[in-house]
C-alpha positions, 0 to 999 in steps of 0.5 A: 499499500501506498499513502499519498499524505499531506503531512500538515493535514489532520485528515492525512494524520488520521490515516497514518495514526490508524496505520501505526496503531494497526502495525500495518506496513505501507509506503508514504508519499508526502504531498504538502501544499505548494510542493513539486510532489503535490503538483506531480500527484495531481498531474499523474492522477493519483488524487481522484478527488483533488486532495490527499489523503489517498490510499493506493492499494497493491492492485493500483486501486485508489481509495480517496477520503480519509474516513473511507480509508479508515473504514477500509483499513479498520474492517475486521479489526478491534477498531470497528465494533462488532455490535451493529448499533455500536458501529452505527454510532461510530459512524455517526460520529465520523460523519459528524466530524466531517460535517461539523467538527472539521468545518470549525476546528480544522478550518480555523486552524487552516486560516491561521496556519496556511499563507494561502488561506490568510486572506480569508482569515477575517476577524469576523470569520475567526470569531464565528469559527471560534464560537462554533468550534467551542460549541462543537467541543462542548458536544464532545466534552458532554459525550466524554464526561464519565466515559473513556471512548466515544462509543462502546467500551474500547477505542474505535475508528470514531476516536482516531477520526476525531483525535486528529484535529481535536488534539491541535485545536488549542495549539493551531486553532486557538481554542480554549481546551482548558474548558474541556477537561474530559476531552483532555483526558481522552486525548491522553488515553489515545496518545498512550495507545501502543504504536501511537505516532504524532502528527510530525512523526 
């Protein structure tokens, strides 16, 4: 397998994290913004949806979209609950991550991080994203209060999926993470998992 991965992207990181936690062997092609490698990946048709991550399977099949990749890699592993309802709850959190969480947490971080996005980082937009992001983090805080994981009794794809942008929400996005102690404990549990790798590893 070969992963086309944007090193600074939480969406790419969540795939690298699952691969590491699973002990799966793969090769990696870094395609960061503005790099010749990204231009080549676009030119050669390796990014069918125009963005990373993309997992190239051994038979050459290209699988785009981070959460679709997580589901494929997680099939038959301990990261996907056996119970149908718990599995559906896992998917619900993964859908919510893309539809709600990423659009506030990741977008605010991107506006503050990437030079090509800074023209859109108006004070009004940053303030709106901060408020909306705190509301989304409060949803996670309520869920994690009194429990270790987002669904069931063990770590699942939902935790890996939401960890990616949440663990840098304070450092990159300027969110007040001290307001969310249950999230803080959950982040520490994930970082303690055997095989864990960080965003910059």
